[in-house]
Steps between C-alpha positions, in 0.01 A plus 500: 500500500477621857413367844217624717594427857271403783628577848580150633449616858136580433378181332490125568699216343262421213476866402877535506532189281265645240574873524830544684708532185211569264601553141319766304496502121503865397449414133234229469364486855572126532434359847778240489868560435613366159757225464795696366667244273791721403867423551616857451361854526537805278698793638421864436867580442850382595485667841166331575644163399810552713292587806262204462778249437695632798209480746166326443343750741526748211290282270517179301800396295489122458257236630764296679524795739152651517163481328178703530293190581741416781456848643139452604564164663807625687327816618192314624695217661724739689188662645352164603828389661544843663839553339655784309567315176459161334679308225326237288706207368449195280444268797531487876838331466612783268415746777700298754803452275497865394499603866778262600728560203462876533546537875751222573857481373813292546599477865153576634303282739125435509270330748207298364226298664519125449146473362463676167378435148728260314638760257574734791685220674701441182593869471635521854651151524640451149495810281629773733800294623623496138541875530670495838192567715465281807161430658416374847185287487305456824153486652361853538265391776807549719566873470787479749675264258434740212659786691791282606564418132556867412855581386671829413454414129133394526307695234163325482252307714247310287194295593142404418188494712293293497770273363463288189393222534488433876305815601753581770449856626786744561486811720518780240555787743759295688709442186461865400628612841818296454554653158454853635731434795790395277412705190434191290249489214204277582291337228189284519314283253140586587333301221282293735371810678443755220461870588140427596607309812836651600719803422854410616641843409293652780673259739848616404589265212701665220388302196188292437503239221198331345458232240222688323440180305303377799228699680571831324429353156246267658399303192808295412546661160800735535837513672647795682681619811519823692733664750389794715694735727643849520568685176877497551510120524252429220669746264828321567337164426364635173808684381772260615307173507196474277653698213811283488369162612197522272226337710238741371126430483305492177255790462219249446575331832519838673151571369373166633659568840334842508166339427564251779553780752145621448354184656789412732323588823183307418690198376743478790216530751323210328825301492538558876142409585510183291840398636385531859205269437717245319771514769244443777362201308844349444603551862218281628527233228624159628720446191687829551787512748597869501373820340725805463285812464561821697128555545463190715552547873703179493764671286798568730522862379130576468518800733796647312322450168186667640706802605655538152221394265176695495176376349608138460788255489545443129380231266789252518562218748695178533412171665612143552276198462530155648710266292763763419589550136286206386200643681564835337519344155171320560338825603632710210417241234137458608381859487245632251435862599853587616775518236840333533733784397770729636454872570246671724276805518290390200122497491528118486605293802841343436666218690856373464784305658793738581771235545453365146369813325578859607789414735645191332843662438542614861730241662305250710684589820422869444135423431468296816676765709243749373210270589427391142448129554446251219137467612417871503216611273447868408146617434422840346129553555317675217167673458269202454217423743678378816250216544600359161868511594433330832288228341769432239771475766283279720436260212870475415615470861265204546711305250811520721559167670495496880 
C-alpha cells in the first residue's frame, strides 16, 4: 500500500480529516484501508527482518509495535493536530501512562494540575510515587504558583483544559512558556477540545494527549488513545514505552477511530452548537444554581477559552442543581431522552455524577479541592435535536423539590 498526500496547508479541516493521510490500494483499488489483523509480518530475508525489528520506521515487525491500519490513523491525526508524528494506544489512559513511564524516572519531579481525570490523578498521586517520582499538585489557574513549583529535577508539567469534570480552563500558552523557560516537557490532555477546536502544539506544548474513545471515535463503540508531538519524542514513546508496556490499540479500533476522523469536524460543531443552547437554558432555570461551560460569559475564564478555542467551546459541561446531591439524583433518574452513563463525545447525550461514578476513587478532600463537589453533575451533550434535550431536562428539573 502507499499514501497519497494532500498538502495540509492548502486545504481545510474536513479535507485534511478525509484526505490528509489518504491510503491508496495499489492492488484492488479499495477506498478504505483494510483492518490488518496480523500479529506478525513476513520478512524478505534475515537482513530485512533485522532492520524492521530494530526500527519500526523500516517496516512492520510485530503488531505490538506497529500495524498498517495504525499508520493511516497516526498520519492523519498528526496532520489534524499539526504535529510531526502521532502514536495510537489502547486507551487515553494508556497514552498517559506510556508518556509518564517513558519520560519520568526515579528521582524526577513532575507538576500536575489539581483537576484531572480520575485515572490521571491516580497515576500522578499513587502510581508514580511507587517508582520514586514526586509530583506537586496545584491549581494551574495560578501560573506564578506553577513556575514557583519548578525544581532542578522537574521533568514534566501536565494538565488538562478544559478540565474534567469542572470545565476549568488553563492558559495553554502560559504553561508552555514556563516549560520552554526551564526546558521542561509540557503535556496536555486535550480530549475535551479535539484538534477541531484547539491545536496546543502551535502554542508551544510538547505533547498532546487525547482519549480517542471520546470525540475522535464519536460513537461509543471503540476505545483508543493518541499522543502527538515531535518525531523524536513520539519515537521514544513507541520504542521505549509502547513496545515494552504493551498498551497497543487493536487494528479494528484503529479502523473505527479513522472512520471517526472523517466526520469529526461536523460532529464537534454540532456538539458545540447543541451544548451552547443547553447551557443557556440551564443557566436561566430556577432549579439550577451554577452552570460551568466555557461558552457562557458567566464562566470566569470565558475570555481565555475564547482565545484558545476556535469554532466553539466543546460539548461537555457541568452544573449544580438546588438540593445538592439529592436534587441531582432526582434529575438524573427522571430523564427519558438523556442517558445516565459515563463517558462523553458520543452521538448520544450522556449525564453522570462524577463524585460517585468517574471520580469515586479520588479522595474526597482532593475532589473538593479541585471543585468536584458531591452535587456536581456532568453533562456531555450529543447530537440530538437540542429542543428535545432541553424539554427532557426541563421535565426532570421540575421534579426537584424547592
